[in-house]
C-alpha angles and dihedrals in degrees: 000000000000117000092238094054091044088055091051091051092051089055094049093049090055089048091238133126116252116258113291093014130100124229089254089062094056094096089055091050091048089051087056088057089056088057090050089052090053091047092054090055094043093110092051112096117231137151099214136022116203128185115217126181129205113216136175141094122321114271099026092115104260094141093050091049087054095047093044092053099040101034105010089240134134128190118196090194097048114146127225113281115256111215110321136335130182143194136177139220134169126221136176120253119175090341090306125117109237117191115203119207102197122196122201108207123200116248096210116113095232092061097047092097090056098044094045088073088064095063087074110092094013114132096183139031136190109208103203131197134169113250089211095054114061094192091064088055093048089052090054089084091057092047090049091052091050091048092051090049095052107025133075115278091239096054115136112230130194124190109219124194102201130196094044086161086075091069090137088061096042114152099165115065113225093228092053093052092045090052090051090052093049092049091053098041095250130139114235139210138157116226143178119211087188097063097018094245110167094341093120090041093052095052094040091050096050094044091049091050091048091049094050093044091051091047092052092050090048091053092046091052095054116104118257090243089075088061096052128138113320127218086234091067111102113226118238113248118210111211122213121254117274096253092052095242118136118235117242118230128212092004114174118227 
Protein backbone atom coordinates (compact mmCIF):
# COMPACT_ATOMS: atom_id res chain seq x y z
CA UNK A 1 0.00 0.00 0.00
CA UNK A 2 1.37 3.44 -0.91
CA UNK A 3 2.70 5.55 1.96
CA UNK A 4 0.25 8.37 1.20
CA UNK A 5 -2.77 6.10 1.33
CA UNK A 6 -1.45 4.40 4.45
CA UNK A 7 -1.23 7.82 6.08
CA UNK A 8 -4.82 8.60 5.10
CA UNK A 9 -5.99 5.34 6.61
CA UNK A 10 -4.20 6.08 9.89
CA UNK A 11 -6.06 9.37 10.08
CA UNK A 12 -9.43 7.78 9.39
CA UNK A 13 -8.88 5.06 12.00
CA UNK A 14 -8.25 7.74 14.62
CA UNK A 15 -11.41 9.53 13.47
CA UNK A 16 -9.42 12.67 12.67
CA UNK A 17 -9.11 14.78 9.56
CA UNK A 18 -5.78 14.53 7.69
CA UNK A 19 -3.34 17.40 8.20
CA UNK A 20 -4.50 20.66 6.62
CA UNK A 21 -8.07 19.42 6.14
CA UNK A 22 -11.17 20.09 8.20
CA UNK A 23 -13.51 17.39 9.41
CA UNK A 24 -16.04 18.50 6.80
CA UNK A 25 -13.54 17.58 4.09
CA UNK A 26 -13.14 13.98 5.26
CA UNK A 27 -15.72 12.60 2.76
CA UNK A 28 -13.73 14.21 -0.08
CA UNK A 29 -10.51 12.64 1.19
CA UNK A 30 -12.20 9.27 1.51
CA UNK A 31 -13.47 9.62 -2.06
CA UNK A 32 -9.84 10.12 -3.12
CA UNK A 33 -9.08 6.77 -1.52
CA UNK A 34 -11.72 5.20 -3.73
CA UNK A 35 -9.84 6.56 -6.73
CA UNK A 36 -6.61 5.09 -5.37
CA UNK A 37 -8.33 1.75 -5.01
CA UNK A 38 -9.40 1.89 -8.65
CA UNK A 39 -5.90 2.90 -9.72
CA UNK A 40 -4.36 -0.08 -7.97
CA UNK A 41 -6.66 -2.38 -9.92
CA UNK A 42 -6.13 -0.53 -13.20
CA UNK A 43 -4.14 -3.39 -14.74
CA UNK A 44 -6.81 -5.91 -13.83
CA UNK A 45 -9.18 -6.54 -16.70
CA UNK A 46 -12.88 -6.25 -15.96
CA UNK A 47 -16.01 -5.34 -17.87
CA UNK A 48 -17.91 -3.61 -15.07
CA UNK A 49 -16.98 -1.95 -11.78
CA UNK A 50 -19.77 -1.76 -9.20
CA UNK A 51 -19.69 -0.02 -5.83
CA UNK A 52 -21.52 -1.84 -3.04
CA UNK A 53 -21.90 -0.66 0.56
CA UNK A 54 -22.49 -2.68 3.71
CA UNK A 55 -24.76 -0.90 6.18
CA UNK A 56 -26.36 -1.79 9.50
CA UNK A 57 -25.76 -1.48 13.22
CA UNK A 58 -22.31 -1.93 14.72
CA UNK A 59 -21.51 -5.52 15.64
CA UNK A 60 -23.80 -7.28 13.15
CA UNK A 61 -20.82 -8.77 11.29
CA UNK A 62 -20.42 -6.47 8.27
CA UNK A 63 -16.61 -6.55 8.39
CA UNK A 64 -16.49 -10.34 8.60
CA UNK A 65 -18.91 -10.66 5.68
CA UNK A 66 -16.54 -8.47 3.69
CA UNK A 67 -13.41 -10.39 4.70
CA UNK A 68 -15.09 -13.76 4.15
CA UNK A 69 -16.14 -12.84 0.62
CA UNK A 70 -12.99 -11.01 -0.49
CA UNK A 71 -10.28 -12.97 1.37
CA UNK A 72 -12.08 -16.03 2.76
CA UNK A 73 -11.10 -14.95 6.26
CA UNK A 74 -12.99 -14.67 9.55
CA UNK A 75 -11.82 -13.04 12.76
CA UNK A 76 -13.70 -13.82 15.96
CA UNK A 77 -11.97 -10.91 17.70
CA UNK A 78 -12.54 -8.31 14.99
CA UNK A 79 -13.06 -4.80 16.33
CA UNK A 80 -15.70 -2.31 15.28
CA UNK A 81 -14.90 -0.54 12.03
CA UNK A 82 -13.66 3.03 12.40
CA UNK A 83 -14.88 5.22 9.55
CA UNK A 84 -14.80 3.29 6.27
CA UNK A 85 -12.87 0.33 4.89
CA UNK A 86 -13.00 -1.26 1.46
CA UNK A 87 -11.98 -4.37 -0.45
CA UNK A 88 -12.47 -5.67 -3.98
CA UNK A 89 -13.18 -8.94 -5.72
CA UNK A 90 -14.13 -9.91 -9.27
CA UNK A 91 -16.69 -12.52 -10.27
CA UNK A 92 -18.16 -13.77 -13.54
CA UNK A 93 -21.72 -12.85 -14.51
CA UNK A 94 -23.07 -13.89 -17.91
CA UNK A 95 -19.49 -14.37 -19.20
CA UNK A 96 -18.62 -10.81 -18.10
CA UNK A 97 -16.04 -9.92 -15.46
CA UNK A 98 -17.73 -7.87 -12.75
CA UNK A 99 -15.45 -6.21 -10.21
CA UNK A 100 -17.08 -5.36 -6.90
CA UNK A 101 -15.69 -2.50 -4.85
CA UNK A 102 -17.22 -3.19 -1.45
CA UNK A 103 -17.29 -0.55 1.28
CA UNK A 104 -17.72 -1.47 4.93
CA UNK A 105 -19.34 1.46 6.71
CA UNK A 106 -19.18 1.94 10.47
CA UNK A 107 -22.46 1.56 12.34
CA UNK A 108 -21.60 3.97 15.16
CA UNK A 109 -23.65 7.15 15.30
CA UNK A 110 -20.60 9.47 15.41
CA UNK A 111 -19.41 8.23 12.00
CA UNK A 112 -22.75 8.49 10.23
CA UNK A 113 -21.85 11.93 8.78
CA UNK A 114 -18.72 10.43 7.22
CA UNK A 115 -20.27 7.25 5.85
CA UNK A 116 -23.34 9.03 4.40
CA UNK A 117 -21.07 10.44 1.69
CA UNK A 118 -20.47 6.90 0.50
CA UNK A 119 -24.06 6.26 -0.46
CA UNK A 120 -23.42 8.48 -3.45
CA UNK A 121 -22.30 6.39 -6.39
CA UNK A 122 -23.28 3.10 -4.76
CA UNK A 123 -25.28 0.81 -7.04
CA UNK A 124 -25.85 -1.89 -4.43
CA UNK A 125 -26.25 -2.21 -0.66
CA UNK A 126 -26.34 -5.08 1.81
CA UNK A 127 -28.46 -4.04 4.79
CA UNK A 128 -27.22 -6.33 7.55
CA UNK A 129 -28.76 -7.24 10.92
CA UNK A 130 -27.94 -9.87 13.57
CA UNK A 131 -30.57 -12.64 13.77
CA UNK A 132 -29.81 -12.97 17.51
CA UNK A 133 -30.36 -9.27 18.30
CA UNK A 134 -33.85 -8.02 17.53
CA UNK A 135 -32.90 -4.35 17.96
CA UNK A 136 -30.51 -4.56 14.99
CA UNK A 137 -33.44 -5.81 12.90
CA UNK A 138 -35.73 -3.03 14.15
CA UNK A 139 -33.08 -0.47 13.19
CA UNK A 140 -32.99 -1.85 9.64
CA UNK A 141 -35.98 0.34 8.80
CA UNK A 142 -34.06 3.45 9.86
CA UNK A 143 -31.00 2.39 7.86
CA UNK A 144 -33.22 1.75 4.85
CA UNK A 145 -34.74 5.23 5.11
CA UNK A 146 -31.29 6.80 5.30
CA UNK A 147 -30.12 4.78 2.32
CA UNK A 148 -33.12 5.86 0.28
CA UNK A 149 -32.47 9.50 1.21
CA UNK A 150 -28.81 9.49 0.12
CA UNK A 151 -28.47 6.77 -2.53
CA UNK A 152 -29.48 6.57 -6.17
CA UNK A 153 -33.12 5.67 -6.77
CA UNK A 154 -32.08 2.59 -8.78
CA UNK A 155 -29.84 1.11 -6.08
CA UNK A 156 -30.23 -2.64 -5.55
CA UNK A 157 -30.74 -3.55 -1.89
CA UNK A 158 -30.52 -6.91 -0.15
CA UNK A 159 -31.62 -7.50 3.46
CA UNK A 160 -29.13 -9.86 5.11
CA UNK A 161 -29.76 -11.66 8.39
CA UNK A 162 -26.23 -12.50 9.52
CA UNK A 163 -24.98 -14.96 12.17
CA UNK A 164 -27.36 -17.73 11.13
CA UNK A 165 -25.01 -20.10 12.99
CA UNK A 166 -26.56 -18.66 16.21
CA UNK A 167 -29.87 -20.36 15.43
CA UNK A 168 -30.20 -21.43 19.09
CA UNK A 169 -30.22 -17.74 20.05
CA UNK A 170 -32.48 -16.59 17.22
CA UNK A 171 -34.51 -13.48 18.05
CA UNK A 172 -35.66 -12.52 14.54
CA UNK A 173 -37.99 -15.03 12.82
CA UNK A 174 -37.01 -15.71 9.23
CA UNK A 175 -40.58 -15.26 7.96
CA UNK A 176 -40.87 -11.85 9.63
CA UNK A 177 -37.67 -10.59 8.03
CA UNK A 178 -38.67 -12.01 4.65
CA UNK A 179 -42.04 -10.22 4.85
CA UNK A 180 -40.28 -6.94 5.68
CA UNK A 181 -38.03 -7.41 2.64
CA UNK A 182 -40.96 -8.16 0.35
CA UNK A 183 -42.90 -5.10 1.55
CA UNK A 184 -39.94 -2.87 0.76
CA UNK A 185 -38.93 -4.47 -2.53
CA UNK A 186 -35.71 -5.98 -1.17
CA UNK A 187 -34.16 -9.36 -1.80
CA UNK A 188 -33.47 -11.38 1.36
CA UNK A 189 -31.00 -13.99 2.57
CA UNK A 190 -29.65 -15.28 5.88
CA UNK A 191 -25.90 -15.75 6.10
CA UNK A 192 -23.11 -16.77 8.44
CA UNK A 193 -19.69 -15.22 8.01
CA UNK A 194 -18.43 -17.69 10.62
CA UNK A 195 -19.16 -20.87 8.65
CA UNK A 196 -19.50 -19.21 5.20
CA UNK A 197 -23.18 -20.10 4.80
CA UNK A 198 -24.70 -18.13 1.89
CA UNK A 199 -21.95 -15.48 1.89
CA UNK A 200 -20.91 -16.24 -1.69
CA UNK A 201 -24.56 -16.54 -2.69
CA UNK A 202 -25.48 -13.17 -1.19
CA UNK A 203 -22.74 -11.25 -3.00
CA UNK A 204 -23.17 -13.15 -6.26
CA UNK A 205 -26.93 -12.56 -6.20
CA UNK A 206 -26.73 -8.83 -5.59
CA UNK A 207 -23.93 -8.32 -8.15
CA UNK A 208 -25.86 -10.32 -10.74
CA UNK A 209 -28.97 -8.25 -10.08
CA UNK A 210 -26.96 -5.02 -10.34
CA UNK A 211 -25.40 -6.17 -13.62
CA UNK A 212 -28.73 -7.09 -15.20
CA UNK A 213 -30.41 -3.91 -13.96
CA UNK A 214 -27.58 -1.80 -15.40
CA UNK A 215 -27.72 -3.71 -18.69
CA UNK A 216 -31.46 -3.11 -19.00
CA UNK A 217 -31.08 0.62 -18.33
CA UNK A 218 -28.26 0.80 -20.86
CA UNK A 219 -30.42 -0.82 -23.52
CA UNK A 220 -33.36 1.46 -22.70
CA UNK A 221 -31.11 4.52 -23.00
CA UNK A 222 -29.88 3.64 -26.49
CA UNK A 223 -31.44 5.66 -29.36
CA UNK A 224 -34.11 3.99 -31.44
CA UNK A 225 -31.87 4.25 -34.49
CA UNK A 226 -29.79 1.43 -33.10
CA UNK A 227 -32.87 -0.76 -33.25
CA UNK A 228 -33.71 -0.03 -36.92
CA UNK A 229 -34.86 -2.49 -39.61
CA UNK A 230 -33.05 -5.80 -39.49
CA UNK A 231 -31.93 -7.90 -42.43
CA UNK A 232 -33.85 -10.75 -40.82
CA UNK A 233 -37.18 -8.96 -41.40
CA UNK A 234 -38.99 -10.45 -44.40
CA UNK A 235 -40.41 -7.78 -46.78
CA UNK A 236 -44.15 -7.79 -47.49
CA UNK A 237 -44.98 -8.75 -51.10
CA UNK A 238 -48.15 -7.29 -52.68
CA UNK A 239 -49.64 -9.72 -55.19
CA UNK A 240 -51.46 -8.53 -58.35
CA UNK A 241 -55.26 -8.75 -58.65
CA UNK A 242 -56.70 -12.02 -59.91
CA UNK A 243 -57.69 -10.68 -63.40
CA UNK A 244 -54.19 -9.33 -64.00
CA UNK A 245 -55.28 -5.68 -64.26
CA UNK A 246 -53.19 -3.06 -62.48
CA UNK A 247 -54.94 -0.80 -60.03
CA UNK A 248 -54.95 2.93 -60.78
CA UNK A 249 -53.87 5.30 -58.05
CA UNK A 250 -55.10 8.84 -57.38
CA UNK A 251 -57.70 8.61 -60.18
CA UNK A 252 -60.05 11.59 -60.36
CA UNK A 253 -63.72 10.96 -60.72
